[in-house]
DRENPA-3360 file (N, C-alpha, C; in nm, 2 decimals, always signed):
BEGIN
1 = XXXXXXXX = +5.44/+10.68/+13.28/+5.37/+10.70/+13.21/+5.46/+10.82/+13.08 ~ +5.48/+10.96/+13.15/+5.60/+11.04/+13.07/+5.71/+10.95/+13.00 ~ +5.74/+10.84/+13.10/+5.89/+10.83/+13.05/+5.81/+10.70/+12.91 ~ +5.76/+10.68/+12.92/+5.70/+10.59/+12.80/+5.67/+10.68/+12.69 ~ +5.63/+10.74/+12.68/+5.60/+10.87/+12.60/+5.74/+10.94/+12.53 ~ +5.82/+10.95/+12.61/+5.95/+11.06/+12.58/+6.00/+10.91/+12.51 ~ +6.06/+10.77/+12.52/+6.10/+10.65/+12.50/+6.03/+10.66/+12.35 ~ +5.89/+10.67/+12.32/+5.82/+10.60/+12.17/+5.85/+10.75/+12.09;
9 = XXXXXXXX = +5.84/+10.87/+12.13/+5.88/+10.99/+12.04/+6.03/+10.98/+12.03 ~ +6.13/+10.91/+12.11/+6.30/+10.93/+12.10/+6.32/+10.79/+11.99 ~ +6.25/+10.67/+11.99/+6.24/+10.60/+11.87/+6.21/+10.59/+11.75 ~ +6.08/+10.68/+11.74/+6.08/+10.70/+11.59/+6.12/+10.81/+11.56 ~ +6.17/+10.93/+11.62/+6.32/+11.01/+11.57/+6.43/+10.96/+11.53 ~ +6.47/+10.85/+11.61/+6.62/+10.81/+11.55/+6.55/+10.67/+11.46 ~ +6.47/+10.63/+11.47/+6.45/+10.52/+11.34/+6.41/+10.54/+11.23 ~ +6.32/+10.67/+11.24/+6.26/+10.68/+11.13/+6.32/+10.76/+11.03;
17 = XXXXXXXX = +6.42/+10.80/+11.01/+6.51/+10.85/+10.90/+6.56/+10.77/+10.80 ~ +6.64/+10.61/+10.89/+6.71/+10.57/+10.78/+6.57/+10.46/+10.69 ~ +6.42/+10.51/+10.76/+6.31/+10.41/+10.72/+6.26/+10.53/+10.57 ~ +6.27/+10.60/+10.60/+6.24/+10.75/+10.50/+6.33/+10.72/+10.34 ~ +6.31/+10.67/+10.22/+6.32/+10.71/+10.15/+6.40/+10.82/+10.07 ~ +6.55/+10.81/+10.03/+6.60/+10.95/+10.00/+6.47/+10.98/+9.83 ~ +6.47/+11.14/+9.84/+6.40/+11.15/+9.69/+6.49/+11.19/+9.56 ~ +6.42/+11.12/+9.49/+6.47/+11.12/+9.35/+6.56/+11.24/+9.29;
25 = XXXXXXXX = +6.67/+11.30/+9.27/+6.71/+11.38/+9.17/+6.66/+11.44/+9.05 ~ +6.61/+11.57/+9.09/+6.53/+11.68/+8.96/+6.63/+11.64/+8.85 ~ +6.59/+11.62/+8.71/+6.72/+11.67/+8.58/+6.73/+11.77/+8.59 ~ +6.83/+11.80/+8.51/+6.93/+11.94/+8.48/+6.82/+11.98/+8.40 ~ +6.81/+11.92/+8.32/+6.76/+12.01/+8.18/+6.61/+11.93/+8.14 ~ +6.52/+11.96/+8.09/+6.43/+11.90/+7.99/+6.42/+11.96/+7.86 ~ +6.44/+11.89/+7.77/+6.39/+11.95/+7.62/+6.26/+11.92/+7.56 ~ +6.24/+12.03/+7.61/+6.04/+11.99/+7.52/+6.03/+11.98/+7.40;
33 = XXXXXXXX = +5.92/+11.95/+7.30/+5.93/+11.99/+7.20/+5.90/+12.07/+7.16 ~ +5.90/+12.18/+7.06/+5.92/+12.33/+7.00/+5.74/+12.35/+7.03 ~ +5.77/+12.47/+7.07/+5.58/+12.48/+7.12/+5.53/+12.46/+7.22 ~ +5.60/+12.34/+7.31/+5.53/+12.30/+7.43/+5.52/+12.40/+7.52 ~ +5.45/+12.38/+7.62/+5.48/+12.46/+7.76/+5.46/+12.40/+7.85 ~ +5.58/+12.34/+7.92/+5.56/+12.31/+8.09/+5.41/+12.35/+8.21 ~ +5.33/+12.25/+8.24/+5.23/+12.24/+8.28/+5.24/+12.20/+8.46 ~ +5.32/+12.12/+8.43/+5.36/+12.06/+8.55/+5.42/+11.87/+8.55;
41 = XXXXXXXX = +5.54/+11.83/+8.64/+5.60/+11.73/+8.68/+5.56/+11.64/+8.76 ~ +5.62/+11.53/+8.72/+5.63/+11.41/+8.80/+5.72/+11.31/+8.79 ~ +5.77/+11.21/+8.88/+5.84/+11.15/+8.84/+5.85/+11.03/+8.88 ~ +5.89/+10.89/+8.81/+5.90/+10.76/+8.91/+6.10/+10.78/+8.92 ~ +6.12/+10.60/+8.94/+6.22/+10.57/+8.98/+6.31/+10.60/+8.83 ~ +6.24/+10.54/+8.72/+6.38/+10.51/+8.58/+6.26/+10.64/+8.46 ~ +6.18/+10.71/+8.54/+6.14/+10.79/+8.42/+6.09/+10.92/+8.45 ~ +6.02/+11.04/+8.41/+5.98/+11.15/+8.45/+5.91/+11.17/+8.37;
49 = XXXXXXXX = +5.82/+11.28/+8.37/+5.67/+11.33/+8.29/+5.65/+11.47/+8.28 ~ +5.63/+11.52/+8.17/+5.54/+11.65/+8.18/+5.45/+11.66/+8.11 ~ +5.35/+11.73/+8.19/+5.23/+11.76/+8.11/+5.23/+11.92/+8.09 ~ +5.20/+11.95/+7.95/+5.21/+12.04/+7.86/+5.07/+12.07/+7.87 ~ +5.05/+12.21/+7.82/+4.94/+12.38/+7.81/+4.89/+12.29/+7.68 ~ +4.95/+12.22/+7.60/+4.90/+12.15/+7.45/+4.84/+11.99/+7.48 ~ +4.78/+11.99/+7.60/+4.75/+11.85/+7.61/+4.80/+11.73/+7.59 ~ +4.90/+11.76/+7.60/+5.01/+11.64/+7.61/+5.08/+11.57/+7.72;
57 = XXXXXXXX = +5.16/+11.44/+7.71/+5.17/+11.41/+7.80/+5.35/+11.34/+7.78 ~ +5.45/+11.40/+7.77/+5.59/+11.35/+7.74/+5.68/+11.24/+7.88 ~ +5.66/+11.14/+7.84/+5.74/+11.09/+7.93/+5.88/+11.05/+7.85 ~ +5.95/+11.07/+8.01/+6.13/+11.08/+7.94/+6.20/+10.93/+8.00 ~ +6.30/+10.94/+7.97/+6.38/+10.82/+8.01/+6.45/+10.89/+8.13 ~ +6.46/+10.85/+8.28/+6.55/+10.91/+8.34/+6.69/+10.90/+8.34 ~ +6.74/+10.78/+8.26/+6.91/+10.79/+8.28/+6.97/+10.84/+8.13 ~ +6.88/+10.88/+8.00/+6.93/+10.91/+7.92/+6.85/+11.06/+7.89;
65 = XXXXXXXX = +6.72/+11.09/+7.95/+6.66/+11.20/+7.87/+6.56/+11.17/+7.79 ~ +6.64/+11.07/+7.70/+6.56/+11.07/+7.58/+6.39/+11.09/+7.60 ~ +6.36/+11.16/+7.47/+6.14/+11.10/+7.49/+6.12/+11.00/+7.45 ~ +6.05/+10.94/+7.55/+6.02/+10.76/+7.50/+5.85/+10.75/+7.46 ~ +5.78/+10.87/+7.51/+5.67/+10.85/+7.45/+5.56/+10.95/+7.51 ~ +5.48/+10.98/+7.39/+5.37/+11.12/+7.39/+5.24/+11.06/+7.39 ~ +5.15/+11.13/+7.49/+5.00/+11.05/+7.53/+4.92/+11.23/+7.50 ~ +4.84/+11.19/+7.42/+4.74/+11.28/+7.37/+4.60/+11.29/+7.46;
73 = XXXXXXXX = +4.59/+11.37/+7.53/+4.51/+11.37/+7.67/+4.39/+11.45/+7.56 ~ +4.24/+11.38/+7.58/+4.13/+11.44/+7.50/+4.07/+11.49/+7.64 ~ +4.07/+11.62/+7.60/+3.99/+11.70/+7.65/+3.84/+11.74/+7.73 ~ +3.80/+11.65/+7.58/+3.65/+11.60/+7.56/+3.60/+11.54/+7.65 ~ +3.73/+11.43/+7.70/+3.67/+11.32/+7.73/+3.69/+11.37/+7.90 ~ +3.70/+11.48/+7.95/+3.74/+11.47/+8.09/+3.67/+11.61/+8.18 ~ +3.61/+11.52/+8.29/+3.55/+11.61/+8.43/+3.39/+11.62/+8.32 ~ +3.32/+11.67/+8.42/+3.16/+11.70/+8.37/+3.19/+11.86/+8.29;
% end
């Protein structure tokens, strides 16, 4: 039974690193609009987004770094 557990653990350790997707690189710099203050950052395969203290979500193209979309957050519509 001990040999079986060691075998399973050994297989998991040797097989899992190849199955784990490499993390996406962070952009070198992000140019925010004047007065914008970053609060949060998230990213996808082809884009990254910054949530600002001014209740906006700014979505950038990963390859060009260009701002492609601005989404206004309506604070009155969030939460109780």
